[in-house]
N, C-alpha and C positions, 0 to 999 in steps of 0.2 A: 490729712494726718497733721497733728499739731507738732511743733518743734519740741523736742525733749530737753528737759533740764540736764545739764552736763553731769550733775551729781546723781541723777536718777539711774537706778539699776534696771536693766532690761529683764523682765520676767514674763514667762508664758509664751506660747507659740503665737504666730501671726494669725490674724483673722483671715477668713477665706478671701482669696484674691489680693491680699496685701503683699507687698514686696519688702525685702530687707533693704533699708536705706543704709548709706555709708555710716551715718551716725549710730544706727542700731548695731551694725556689724562691729564698729569701733568699740562700743560698750561691751559687747560679747567678748571680743579679743582682749580687752583690758581685764575682764573677769578671769579669762584663762591665764593671762600673765600674772595676775595676783595669786594664782595657785588653785583656783576652783577646778574641780574635776571635770574633764571633758565628757566623761560618761554622764555625770549628773546634769551638766548643761545640755547635753544632747537630749536627755529625757525631758528636762524642764521646757526646752524650747521646741521640741519635736523637730529637730534637725539632725541630719546624719553626722556622725563623728568625723568622717573624712572631710566634710565641708567645713566644719569648725577648724580642723587642722589646716585646711587650705587658707582660710581667712587669717589664721595666726601666722602662717608662713609668709603670706603676702604682706601682712603688716610689718613683720620683722624685716623683710626685704626692703620695704619702703623706708623704714627707719635707717637701715644701713645706707641706702642710696642717698637719702637726704643728709646724712652725716658726712658723706664723701664730698659733697659739693662745697666749694670754697666761695665765700663771698668776696667780691671785688678781685677776682682772679685776673691779674694783668694779662696773662696769655689769652684768656677767654675774651677779655675786653678788646685786645688787639685783633683777634680773630673776627669778632663781631664787626669791628670797624672795617676790616678788609672785605668781609662779605657784603657789607653795605656799599662799599666803593665798587666792588665787582658788579653789583646790581645796577648802580648808576651808570657805569661804563657800558654795560650790556644794553641798557635802555638807550643811551646816546648812540651807540653803534647801530641799533635797529632803526632809530629815527633817521640817521644819516643814510642808511641803505634805502629806506623808503623814499627819501628825497631824490636820490640818484636814479631810482627806477622810474620816477614820474617824469613826464615830459616837462621841460622847462629849462631854465638857465644851467642847472647842474646835471641835466640828463645826459646820458651817453649818446653821442651822435655819430653817424657814419661819416665817412670822408665827404666833404663837399666839393663839387666841381664847378 
């Protein structure tokens, strides 16, 4: 399947065995948001109304979620740094425990007589 031009309007149902790509779904949702009738689109594209409504709801939820995210959020930056440090300390701890369990100079020894 070739990549669609962003200004191209999706028309007609999919061919046998073809799947709805994210780009095609986006174009359909944009048509719905521009005010095209869900009934007319359903007939034109041979897709159920409930599915078109699901796509629209998912798209709107995605928009809402992306607008909630803050760029350069200092709390998130600090949390990310703390999580990285926890990962580093966990790795160091695991490596030290491995060394203690192996026979050698740092290994636990019983009392010597």
